[in-house]
Residue frames relative to the residue before (quaternion, step in Angstrom):
aa qw qx qy qz dx dy dz
X 1.0000 0.0000 0.0000 0.0000 0.00 0.00 0.00
X 0.5446 -0.6197 0.4570 0.3325 3.56 -1.11 0.62
X 0.3936 -0.7432 0.4980 0.2115 3.55 -1.09 0.88
X 0.1135 -0.8233 0.5559 0.0163 3.56 -0.68 1.15
X 0.8031 0.1284 -0.0152 0.5817 3.49 1.21 -0.43
X 0.6873 -0.4100 0.2839 0.5281 3.68 -0.97 -0.39
X 0.6190 0.5655 -0.3778 0.3928 3.64 1.11 -0.20
X 0.3419 -0.7442 0.5492 0.1661 3.58 -1.00 1.01
X 0.8281 -0.0953 0.1117 0.5410 3.60 0.90 -0.82
X 0.3091 -0.7141 0.5855 0.2275 3.55 -1.29 0.20
X 0.2453 -0.7445 0.6124 0.1029 3.54 -0.90 0.97
X 0.4944 0.6256 -0.4907 0.3513 3.62 -1.05 0.89
X 0.5171 -0.6447 0.4966 0.2655 3.50 -1.37 0.53
X 0.4198 0.6058 -0.5454 0.3991 3.44 0.39 1.44
X 0.6763 -0.5288 0.3465 0.3780 3.57 -1.30 0.52
X 0.5944 -0.5761 0.4032 0.3901 3.56 -1.11 0.56
X 0.6119 0.5372 -0.3697 0.4475 3.64 0.94 -0.64
X 0.6634 0.4561 -0.3507 0.4784 3.72 0.89 -0.51
X 0.6011 0.5208 -0.3860 0.4674 3.56 0.99 -0.54
X 0.6368 0.5449 -0.3322 0.4326 3.52 0.92 -0.90
X 0.6647 0.5018 -0.2929 0.4696 3.53 1.01 -0.96
X 0.6222 0.5288 -0.3785 0.4359 3.65 0.94 -0.65
X 0.6728 0.5269 -0.2934 0.4285 3.42 1.03 -0.85
X 0.6081 0.5513 -0.3087 0.4805 3.50 1.23 -0.77
X 0.6637 0.5199 -0.2882 0.4539 3.52 1.04 -0.87
X 0.6143 0.4858 -0.3290 0.5277 3.61 1.12 -0.65
X 0.6359 0.5108 -0.3652 0.4487 3.62 0.99 -0.57
X 0.6307 0.4957 -0.3433 0.4886 3.54 1.13 -0.53
X 0.5993 0.5460 -0.3325 0.4818 3.55 1.12 -0.61
X 0.6289 0.5252 -0.3204 0.4754 3.66 1.08 -0.71
X 0.7245 0.4185 -0.2355 0.4944 3.55 0.98 -0.78
X 0.7530 0.3058 -0.2146 0.5417 3.61 1.09 -0.38
X 0.0031 -0.8474 0.5253 -0.0775 3.49 -0.19 1.45
X 0.3548 0.7251 -0.4857 0.3353 3.55 1.18 0.72
X 0.0589 0.7902 -0.6041 0.0850 3.60 -0.45 1.19
X 0.4958 -0.6939 0.4738 0.2194 3.39 -0.92 1.08
X 0.6096 0.5561 -0.3158 0.4684 3.63 1.20 -0.76
X 0.7222 0.4408 -0.2823 0.4521 3.63 1.09 -0.42
X 0.4289 0.7262 -0.4426 0.3047 3.51 1.31 -0.09
X 0.8123 0.1760 -0.1656 0.5308 3.59 -0.69 1.09
X 0.6622 0.4826 -0.2596 0.5111 3.68 1.28 -0.08
X 0.7019 0.4119 -0.2533 0.5229 3.55 1.02 -0.76
X 0.2287 -0.7717 0.5841 0.1048 3.57 -1.23 0.76
X 0.5530 -0.5752 0.4369 0.4152 3.59 -1.08 0.38
X 0.4331 -0.6949 0.5006 0.2811 3.51 -1.02 0.60
X 0.5574 -0.6146 0.4846 0.2771 3.49 -1.13 1.04
X 0.6229 -0.5155 0.4410 0.3896 3.74 -1.27 0.45
X 0.6551 0.4715 -0.3597 0.4682 3.71 0.95 -0.60
X 0.6311 0.5053 -0.3589 0.4664 3.63 0.99 -0.68
X 0.5986 0.5542 -0.3593 0.4533 3.61 1.03 -0.66
X 0.6401 0.5285 -0.3118 0.4624 3.56 1.02 -0.90
X 0.6657 0.5164 -0.3067 0.4428 3.44 0.91 -1.10
X 0.6166 0.5333 -0.3454 0.4648 3.69 0.87 -0.83
X 0.6587 0.4752 -0.3405 0.4737 3.62 0.91 -0.79
X 0.6294 0.5346 -0.3435 0.4472 3.64 0.92 -0.85
X 0.6736 0.4899 -0.2907 0.4709 3.57 0.82 -1.06
X 0.6267 0.5012 -0.3758 0.4634 3.72 0.86 -0.79
X 0.6772 0.5047 -0.3383 0.4150 3.64 0.73 -0.96
X 0.6883 0.5020 -0.2764 0.4448 3.57 0.98 -0.97
X 0.7095 0.4412 -0.2647 0.4815 3.52 0.90 -0.80
X 0.5673 0.5570 -0.3561 0.4910 3.59 1.23 -0.27
X 0.6069 0.5069 -0.3459 0.5050 3.66 1.12 -0.68
X 0.6047 0.5364 -0.3889 0.4419 3.61 1.02 -0.61
X 0.6653 0.5165 -0.2913 0.4535 3.46 0.91 -1.09
X 0.6677 0.4965 -0.3272 0.4479 3.62 0.84 -0.77
X 0.5341 0.6117 -0.3880 0.4358 3.69 1.25 -0.55
X 0.7676 0.3479 -0.1568 0.5149 3.55 1.13 -0.72
X 0.5423 -0.6538 0.3674 0.3788 3.53 1.31 0.51
X 0.4629 0.6329 -0.4823 0.3906 3.64 0.97 0.64
X 0.5172 -0.6565 0.4597 0.3005 3.51 -1.18 0.68
X 0.6417 -0.5053 0.3978 0.4180 3.62 -1.18 0.43
X 0.0397 0.7648 -0.6430 0.0056 3.53 -1.17 0.61
X 0.1900 -0.8296 0.5234 0.0415 3.45 -0.21 1.43
X 0.3114 -0.7153 0.6056 0.1569 3.60 -0.95 0.94
X 0.2767 -0.7853 0.5175 0.1972 3.65 -0.37 0.98
X 0.6523 -0.5110 0.3955 0.3961 3.52 -1.21 0.58
X 0.6449 0.5468 -0.3387 0.4128 3.66 0.89 -0.83
X 0.6482 0.5061 -0.3209 0.4698 3.64 1.26 -0.58
X 0.6789 0.4196 -0.3069 0.5185 3.69 1.19 -0.11
X 0.1954 -0.8199 0.5382 -0.0079 3.52 -0.59 1.34
X 0.0842 -0.7895 0.6051 0.0583 3.62 -0.53 1.13
X 0.1846 -0.8132 0.5519 0.0087 3.40 -0.62 1.38
X 0.5188 -0.6764 0.4032 0.3328 3.52 -0.86 0.96
X 0.6816 -0.4923 0.3763 0.3892 3.60 -1.25 0.41
X 0.7258 0.4518 -0.2708 0.4425 3.55 0.85 -1.02
X 0.7417 0.4113 -0.2696 0.4561 3.64 1.12 -0.61
X 0.4805 0.6791 -0.4587 0.3122 3.75 1.27 -0.21
X 0.4693 -0.6388 0.5507 0.2615 3.58 -1.06 0.99
X 0.3767 -0.7521 0.4927 0.2230 3.63 -0.56 1.06
X 0.6497 0.5239 -0.3552 0.4211 3.68 1.04 -0.40
X 0.6301 0.6059 -0.3019 0.3803 3.50 1.37 -0.06
X 0.4976 -0.6441 0.4103 0.4114 3.54 1.38 -0.01
X 0.6060 -0.5713 0.3292 0.4450 3.66 -0.51 -0.77
X 0.7933 0.0305 -0.0959 0.6004 3.59 1.32 0.17
X 0.0481 0.8009 -0.5964 0.0234 3.56 -1.18 0.39
X 0.3111 -0.7112 0.6049 0.1775 3.48 -1.28 0.54
X 0.1477 -0.7848 0.6004 0.0429 3.61 -0.75 1.06
X 0.2648 -0.8074 0.5032 0.1571 3.65 -0.14 1.18
X 0.6613 0.5057 -0.3339 0.4421 3.60 0.93 -0.68
X 0.7426 0.3351 -0.2387 0.5285 3.61 1.14 -0.45
X 0.3895 -0.7732 0.4376 0.2427 3.58 1.43 0.21
X 0.6687 0.4798 -0.3338 0.4596 3.54 0.86 0.90
X 0.3716 -0.6836 0.5876 0.2220 3.51 -1.41 0.43
X 0.0550 -0.7685 0.6337 0.0693 3.64 -0.98 0.57
X 0.0123 0.7975 -0.5995 0.0659 3.56 -0.93 0.95
X 0.4798 -0.6489 0.5109 0.2961 3.46 -1.00 0.88
X 0.5492 -0.6256 0.4207 0.3607 3.57 -0.91 0.71
X 0.2453 -0.7920 0.5523 0.0871 3.54 -0.94 1.00
X 0.4338 -0.7030 0.4934 0.2725 3.66 -0.96 0.70
X 0.7210 0.3745 -0.2272 0.5369 3.61 1.26 -0.54
X 0.5211 -0.6588 0.4670 0.2762 3.58 -0.95 0.81
X 0.7140 0.4770 -0.2661 0.4380 3.46 1.03 -0.83
X 0.5702 0.5505 -0.3458 0.5023 3.52 1.36 -0.45
X 0.6103 0.5387 -0.3356 0.4741 3.65 1.00 -0.81
X 0.6469 0.5469 -0.3087 0.4325 3.54 0.91 -1.02
X 0.6781 0.5062 -0.2811 0.4527 3.53 0.82 -1.12
X 0.6827 0.4889 -0.3038 0.4502 3.59 0.81 -0.83
X 0.6540 0.4849 -0.3149 0.4878 3.54 0.94 -0.87
X 0.6066 0.5688 -0.3433 0.4365 3.63 0.94 -0.92
X 0.6825 0.5031 -0.2831 0.4483 3.66 0.77 -1.03
X 0.7075 0.4540 -0.2659 0.4718 3.54 0.83 -1.09
X 0.6341 0.5407 -0.3387 0.4369 3.64 1.06 -0.66
X 0.5756 0.5637 -0.3644 0.4671 3.50 1.22 -0.50
X 0.6323 0.5228 -0.3270 0.4690 3.49 1.02 -0.81
X 0.6337 0.5745 -0.2510 0.4531 3.43 1.01 -1.00
X 0.7823 0.3030 -0.1143 0.5321 3.57 0.84 -1.02
X 0.4967 0.5657 -0.4675 0.4634 3.67 1.07 0.34
X 0.7237 -0.4542 0.3041 0.4214 3.60 -1.31 0.16
X 0.0064 0.7841 -0.6190 0.0446 3.58 -0.70 1.06
X 0.0080 0.7751 -0.6306 0.0388 3.58 -1.13 0.90
X 0.2782 -0.7297 0.5954 0.1886 3.47 -1.27 0.49
X 0.1472 -0.7779 0.6009 0.1102 3.57 -1.28 0.24
X 0.2717 -0.6331 0.6742 0.2661 3.50 -1.35 0.35
X 0.3868 -0.7888 0.4373 0.1924 3.52 -0.42 1.25
X 0.5077 -0.6161 0.5139 0.3140 3.54 -1.17 0.62
X 0.5959 0.5535 -0.4662 0.3482 3.42 -1.53 0.16
X 0.7547 -0.4722 0.2711 0.3661 3.46 -1.47 -0.01
X 0.7504 0.2668 -0.1337 0.5898 3.44 1.30 -0.54
X 0.0408 -0.8445 0.5332 0.0287 3.59 0.45 1.14
X 0.0809 -0.8175 0.5696 -0.0268 3.53 -1.02 0.92
X 0.5034 -0.6012 0.4938 0.3758 3.73 -1.00 0.22
X 0.1317 0.7823 -0.5887 0.1551 3.56 -0.81 1.12
X 0.6095 -0.4892 0.4462 0.4360 3.54 -1.34 0.04
X 0.2179 -0.7249 0.6432 0.1158 3.37 -1.32 0.64
X 0.8079 -0.0061 0.0617 0.5860 3.59 0.67 -1.01
X 0.1064 0.6994 -0.7066 0.0161 3.63 -1.10 0.54
X 0.8360 -0.0644 -0.0023 0.5449 3.53 -0.32 1.28
X 0.7766 -0.2209 0.2104 0.5512 3.56 -0.68 -1.15
X 0.5209 0.6468 -0.4129 0.3739 3.64 1.28 -0.29
X 0.0990 -0.7784 0.6199 0.0079 3.51 -1.01 0.97
X 0.2191 -0.7198 0.6487 0.1139 3.56 -0.96 1.16
X 0.5099 -0.6357 0.4990 0.2947 3.47 -1.18 0.72
X 0.6127 -0.5911 0.3438 0.3961 3.63 -1.05 0.53
X 0.6610 0.4384 -0.3647 0.4877 3.58 1.10 -0.33
X 0.5259 -0.6911 0.4042 0.2869 3.63 1.15 0.06
X 0.5372 0.6870 -0.3489 0.3430 3.52 1.41 0.15
X 0.7712 0.1967 -0.0874 0.5992 3.60 1.34 -0.56
X 0.1731 -0.7152 0.6610 0.1470 3.45 -1.44 0.35
X 0.2180 -0.7721 0.5941 0.0589 3.43 -1.31 0.85
X 0.8537 0.1990 -0.1605 0.4536 3.54 -1.10 0.65
X 0.1717 0.7840 -0.5586 0.2094 3.67 1.06 0.72
X 0.6875 0.5052 -0.2848 0.4370 3.46 0.72 -1.28
X 0.6759 0.5083 -0.2824 0.4527 3.58 0.92 -0.95
X 0.6518 0.4970 -0.3114 0.4809 3.57 0.97 -0.77
X 0.6816 0.4825 -0.3283 0.4414 3.59 0.83 -0.75
X 0.6257 0.5714 -0.3025 0.4366 3.46 1.11 -0.82
X 0.6602 0.4882 -0.2802 0.4973 3.55 0.99 -0.94
X 0.6391 0.5586 -0.3092 0.4287 3.56 0.99 -0.90
X 0.6896 0.4819 -0.2569 0.4756 3.50 0.95 -1.12
X 0.6460 0.5188 -0.3275 0.4541 3.60 1.03 -0.85
X 0.6433 0.4998 -0.3180 0.4850 3.61 1.02 -0.69
X 0.5675 0.5848 -0.3503 0.4617 3.51 1.19 -0.83
X 0.7098 0.5048 -0.2459 0.4253 3.53 0.78 -1.27
X 0.6286 0.5567 -0.2839 0.4630 3.62 1.22 -0.89
X 0.8417 0.2882 -0.0857 0.4485 3.48 0.73 -1.17
X 0.5854 0.5512 -0.3667 0.4680 3.62 1.19 -0.57
X 0.6123 0.5851 -0.3475 0.4025 3.54 0.85 -0.82
X 0.6199 0.5818 -0.3350 0.4063 3.57 1.04 -0.74
X 0.6301 0.5463 -0.2785 0.4764 3.45 1.38 -0.46
X 0.5190 0.6765 -0.4058 0.3291 3.52 1.23 -0.51
X 0.6772 0.4837 -0.3435 0.4353 3.69 0.94 -0.31
X 0.4027 0.7081 -0.4693 0.3409 3.51 1.30 0.01
X 0.6445 -0.5483 0.3864 0.3671 3.75 -1.03 0.87
X 0.5980 0.5929 -0.3466 0.4132 3.59 1.05 -0.89
X 0.8185 0.3261 -0.1367 0.4528 3.61 0.85 -0.74
X 0.4102 0.7610 -0.4431 0.2371 3.52 1.36 -0.21
X 0.6480 0.5335 -0.3162 0.4421 3.61 0.93 -1.01
X 0.6762 0.5120 -0.2805 0.4494 3.56 0.87 -1.10
X 0.6456 0.5221 -0.2969 0.4717 3.53 1.05 -0.89
X 0.6512 0.4842 -0.3202 0.4888 3.64 0.94 -0.75
X 0.6012 0.5384 -0.3430 0.4806 3.60 0.97 -0.85
X 0.6925 0.4837 -0.2981 0.4447 3.63 0.63 -1.00
X 0.6375 0.5296 -0.3051 0.4691 3.58 0.99 -0.75
X 0.6419 0.5336 -0.2836 0.4721 3.53 1.02 -0.88
X 0.6482 0.5567 -0.2724 0.4425 3.53 1.02 -0.93
X 0.6616 0.4888 -0.2559 0.5078 3.46 1.00 -1.18
X 0.6694 0.5235 -0.3204 0.4186 3.58 0.90 -0.84
X 0.6892 0.5034 -0.2574 0.4532 3.51 1.04 -1.02
X 0.8245 0.2260 -0.0438 0.5168 3.50 0.92 -1.02
X 0.0777 0.8719 -0.4828 0.0232 3.59 0.98 0.86
X 0.7266 0.4155 -0.2587 0.4823 3.73 1.09 -0.47
X 0.2621 0.7425 -0.5433 0.2912 3.67 1.22 0.57
X 0.1290 -0.7581 0.6386 0.0286 3.38 -1.32 0.96
X 0.5230 -0.5831 0.5189 0.3422 3.44 -1.44 0.27
X 0.7242 -0.4672 0.3003 0.4088 3.53 -1.27 0.03
X 0.6785 0.4190 -0.2901 0.5292 3.47 1.32 -0.31
X 0.6662 -0.5624 0.3064 0.3820 3.62 1.13 0.30
X 0.5028 0.6332 -0.4224 0.4097 3.62 1.31 -0.06
X 0.6179 -0.5210 0.4399 0.3915 3.47 -1.30 0.47
X 0.4970 -0.6798 0.4647 0.2738 3.56 -1.01 1.02
X 0.7717 0.3298 -0.1216 0.5301 3.51 0.87 -1.22
X 0.1388 0.7677 -0.6242 0.0412 3.52 -1.15 0.71
X 0.7702 -0.3962 0.2106 0.4532 3.57 -1.20 -0.04
X 0.6538 0.4606 -0.3385 0.4958 3.59 1.20 -0.32
X 0.5298 0.6141 -0.4496 0.3742 3.77 0.93 0.06
X 0.0050 0.8061 -0.5915 0.0198 3.52 -0.85 1.24
X 0.7771 0.1810 -0.1437 0.5854 3.62 1.17 0.07
X 0.0619 0.7707 -0.6281 0.0881 3.47 -1.03 0.95
X 0.0673 -0.7945 0.5989 -0.0748 3.60 -1.06 1.01
X 0.2862 -0.7419 0.5775 0.1851 3.57 -0.82 0.92
X 0.1574 -0.7659 0.6133 0.1116 3.64 -0.80 0.99
X 0.3203 -0.7754 0.5263 0.1387 3.59 -0.59 1.15
X 0.6568 0.5732 -0.3095 0.3800 3.70 1.03 -0.51
X 0.7490 0.3606 -0.1477 0.5358 3.60 1.24 -0.71
X 0.2416 -0.7789 0.5634 0.1324 3.52 -1.00 0.71
X 0.3650 -0.6912 0.5824 0.2232 3.58 -1.20 0.56
X 0.5578 -0.5967 0.4146 0.4011 3.63 1.12 -0.31
X 0.8042 -0.3508 0.2306 0.4207 3.53 -1.60 0.19
X 0.6555 0.5359 -0.3744 0.3781 3.74 0.74 -0.84
X 0.6849 0.4502 -0.2873 0.4957 3.55 1.01 -0.76
X 0.5633 0.6081 -0.3554 0.4320 3.56 1.30 -0.51
X 0.6248 0.5516 -0.2782 0.4775 3.54 1.20 -0.80
X 0.6630 0.5017 -0.3003 0.4675 3.51 1.09 -0.74
X 0.7206 0.4263 -0.2342 0.4941 3.49 0.99 -0.83
X 0.5920 -0.5637 0.3996 0.4148 3.57 1.07 -0.24
X 0.5477 -0.6636 0.4084 0.3048 3.58 -0.99 0.94
X 0.6580 0.5028 -0.3506 0.4374 3.69 1.03 -0.23
X 0.7084 0.4338 -0.2807 0.4809 3.51 1.13 -0.26
X 0.4727 -0.6585 0.4992 0.3062 3.51 -0.99 0.82
X 0.5476 -0.6195 0.4437 0.3456 3.65 -0.99 1.01
X 0.0753 -0.7700 0.6331 0.0245 3.61 -1.03 0.67
X 0.3905 -0.6896 0.5580 0.2463 3.52 -1.28 0.57
X 0.1881 -0.7720 0.5952 0.1199 3.52 -0.96 0.81
X 0.2348 -0.7694 0.5848 0.1041 3.49 -0.81 1.03
X 0.0395 -0.8065 0.5897 0.0171 3.71 -0.75 0.91
X 0.1847 -0.7171 0.6587 0.1334 3.34 -1.45 0.29
X 0.0673 0.8165 -0.5718 0.0438 3.68 -0.73 0.77
X 0.6353 -0.4982 0.4122 0.4223 3.58 -1.28 0.17
X 0.3355 -0.8140 0.4574 0.1246 3.55 -0.75 1.05
X 0.6727 0.5088 -0.3246 0.4281 3.62 -1.20 -0.35
X 0.1051 0.8566 -0.4974 0.0883 3.52 1.13 0.72
X 0.7350 0.4124 -0.2790 0.4603 3.56 0.64 -0.99
X 0.6629 0.5210 -0.3361 0.4197 3.52 1.01 -0.71
X 0.6441 0.4903 -0.3075 0.5002 3.45 1.23 -0.69
X 0.5718 0.5724 -0.3702 0.4565 3.67 1.05 -0.55
X 0.6600 0.5072 -0.2856 0.4749 3.61 0.94 -0.90
X 0.6635 0.5062 -0.2883 0.4694 3.54 0.95 -0.99
X 0.6975 0.4492 -0.3053 0.4673 3.60 0.86 -0.96
X 0.5398 0.6141 -0.3490 0.4579 3.58 1.15 -0.56
X 0.6933 0.4677 -0.2365 0.4947 3.45 0.86 -1.23
X 0.6331 0.5491 -0.3211 0.4412 3.63 0.92 -0.79
X 0.6592 0.5145 -0.2962 0.4616 3.57 0.95 -1.07
X 0.6720 0.5047 -0.3226 0.4356 3.59 0.96 -0.95
X 0.6235 0.5688 -0.3045 0.4416 3.54 1.09 -0.91
X 0.6648 0.5024 -0.2800 0.4766 3.51 1.02 -1.03
X 0.6731 0.5093 -0.3251 0.4264 3.57 0.87 -0.88
X 0.7254 0.3986 -0.2336 0.5103 3.62 1.11 -0.68
X 0.7459 0.3253 -0.2179 0.5389 3.62 1.13 -0.14
X 0.1147 0.8334 -0.5306 0.1038 3.66 1.06 0.63
X 0.6250 0.5603 -0.3179 0.4408 3.61 1.09 -0.63
X 0.7520 0.4252 -0.1729 0.4730 3.51 1.08 -0.72
X 0.7830 0.2402 -0.1060 0.5639 3.60 1.16 -0.57
X 0.4297 -0.7237 0.4925 0.2215 3.54 -0.89 0.98
X 0.7712 -0.0729 0.0746 0.6280 3.57 1.06 -0.80
X 0.7281 -0.4806 0.3109 0.3772 3.47 -1.44 0.07
X 0.5329 0.6360 -0.3669 0.4206 3.43 1.37 -0.47
X 0.6532 0.5036 -0.3123 0.4713 3.53 1.03 -0.82
X 0.6187 0.4953 -0.3832 0.4744 3.60 1.07 -0.51
X 0.6263 0.5882 -0.3149 0.4033 3.49 0.92 -0.87
X 0.6352 0.5551 -0.3034 0.4432 3.47 1.15 -0.94
X 0.5713 0.5550 -0.4048 0.4491 3.60 1.09 -0.45
X 0.6687 0.4655 -0.3088 0.4908 3.67 0.88 -0.74
X 0.6776 0.5112 -0.3045 0.4322 3.56 0.73 -1.02
X 0.6602 0.5290 -0.3148 0.4304 3.58 0.95 -0.87
X 0.6002 0.5928 -0.2704 0.4640 3.40 1.17 -1.13
X 0.6976 0.4624 -0.3017 0.4567 3.65 0.82 -1.03
X 0.7246 0.4623 -0.2756 0.4304 3.58 0.92 -0.86
X 0.7757 0.3995 -0.2057 0.4432 3.51 0.92 -0.83
X 0.4973 -0.6517 0.4256 0.3831 3.47 1.23 -0.52
X 0.6212 0.5646 -0.3021 0.4518 3.58 1.17 -0.48
X 0.0027 -0.8439 0.5299 -0.0838 3.57 0.20 1.40
X 0.3674 0.7367 -0.4853 0.2945 3.64 1.22 0.06
X 0.6744 0.5158 -0.3208 0.4198 3.59 0.85 -0.94
X 0.6034 0.5735 -0.3157 0.4553 3.50 1.19 -0.80
X 0.6780 0.5222 -0.2539 0.4508 3.49 0.95 -1.06
X 0.6509 0.5371 -0.2879 0.4528 3.52 0.97 -1.12
X 0.6897 0.4973 -0.2746 0.4490 3.55 0.91 -1.10
X 0.6623 0.4919 -0.3070 0.4745 3.56 0.93 -0.70
X 0.6909 0.4827 -0.2848 0.4566 3.58 0.87 -1.01
X 0.6532 0.5183 -0.2923 0.4683 3.58 0.99 -0.85
X 0.7001 0.4837 -0.2665 0.4525 3.58 1.02 -0.78
X 0.8258 0.2557 -0.0542 0.4997 3.44 0.89 -0.97
X 0.6282 -0.5510 0.3495 0.4240 3.59 1.19 -0.34
X 0.6085 -0.5953 0.3620 0.3799 3.51 -1.09 0.57
X 0.7504 0.3664 -0.2855 0.4702 3.65 -1.03 0.81
X 0.5096 0.6603 -0.4436 0.3280 3.59 1.16 -0.25
X 0.6944 0.4649 -0.3662 0.4094 3.58 0.74 -0.80
X 0.6023 0.5343 -0.3738 0.4605 3.61 1.04 -0.79
X 0.6038 0.5794 -0.3504 0.4208 3.63 0.88 -0.86
X 0.6544 0.5346 -0.2627 0.4658 3.56 0.92 -1.10
X 0.6681 0.4887 -0.2942 0.4777 3.46 1.00 -0.97
X 0.6541 0.5299 -0.3266 0.4298 3.61 0.84 -0.96
X 0.7225 0.4325 -0.2698 0.4670 3.70 0.99 -0.55
X 0.2756 0.7916 -0.5002 0.2174 3.58 1.20 0.38
X 0.7086 0.4621 -0.2760 0.4562 3.64 1.03 -0.71
X 0.7639 0.2836 -0.1773 0.5519 3.50 1.29 -0.06
X 0.1755 -0.8469 0.4922 0.0987 3.55 0.35 1.31
X 0.5862 0.5178 -0.4390 0.4421 3.72 0.95 -0.40
X 0.6858 0.4246 -0.3329 0.4884 3.62 0.68 -0.91
X 0.6445 0.5266 -0.3763 0.4071 3.65 0.85 -0.55
X 0.6367 0.4985 -0.3161 0.4962 3.52 1.16 -0.76
X 0.6242 0.5186 -0.3563 0.4632 3.66 0.91 -0.72
X 0.6585 0.5192 -0.3054 0.4512 3.62 0.88 -0.91
X 0.6698 0.4615 -0.2945 0.5016 3.63 0.78 -0.88
X 0.6349 0.5333 -0.3273 0.4531 3.66 0.99 -0.69
X 0.7294 0.4590 -0.2571 0.4373 3.48 1.11 -0.72
X 0.4406 0.7048 -0.4384 0.3420 3.56 1.33 -0.02
C-alpha cells in the first residue's frame, strides 16, 4: 500500500479496499491540521523553531534510512506549539497523537529544549505505526502498533509502553545530542556549562544532585528563591537562586531497558560484541515494526513467557524493575 501518513497498514477483518480508504483518510488528516480545540491556544512558530524542525526531520530521516526505510518528513504544520497559559497540565510537556497525525508541545524558552522534545515525538511519529479494526461486538478504528507498543485486538490493553518510551528516549539521547553543536544551540550550551561549573553542588528539593549525565540544559533564574538550604550551598554572601534544568527523561524505563540489555549481553556474549548491538535489536524493531527478533531474543535468553510478563507489568514499574532484575 502507498504511504499517506505515519500508518503502514490496517489490521482487521475488513476488505482491502476499506483498509486502503482508512489509510487515505489518515493521509487527509496528516495534511489537514486545523483543529478547533487549538484555536487561540496555538502560536506561530519562530524562525528558529522552523529551523529546528528541519534539523530534527533530517536527523530522524537518517535513522529511518539506517533501517532501509524511506524518508518521511513531518511538516511544520503537524507540530503545534501551544502557549504556556493554554497548555493542559495533565499532558506533560509534549505528545504525539497518531489518530490526529500531529505533535503538540508546550512552548519552550530554550531552543535546545524545544529541539529535544520535538526529536523524541518525531521518533514516535516515524517509527512503525499501524491501525486496527478492533475485535468484539462493537468494532472500532483504533491504534494497533506505535513502535514497540502493542494494543490488544479488543483495544482494551496496551503492552510494552515502557519499553517503547525507553528505546525512544535512548535513541533521542544518542542522536539529538549530535545536534547540540549546531550554532543555534551554542549559546545555551555554554550557559549550561557555566551554571554547572559555578554551582556543582546544587541539589534538588529532595536532596539529590541536581546535575547528572542526563542534564543538557541549565539556567539560573534570579527572580525566584529556593530558600535557605540553597543559600547555604551557594554561600552566605549570595542571594539564593533557582536553577532550572532539563534532562533526558524516562529514567526508570531506561534503567529497566539497560538492565535487560546488560543481562542479555552477559548471557549471549558469543552473539553480541557489545551492549550497543543488543540495543540495536530493540531500536530496529521499534522503527521497522518487526518485533519478532526482540521476542525471540528475550524468550531464548530467559525462558518462555518472559516477554509477556514484562508487558503485563507495564502498569507497575517497580514490580517490572524487580522482575527484570531477578532474571
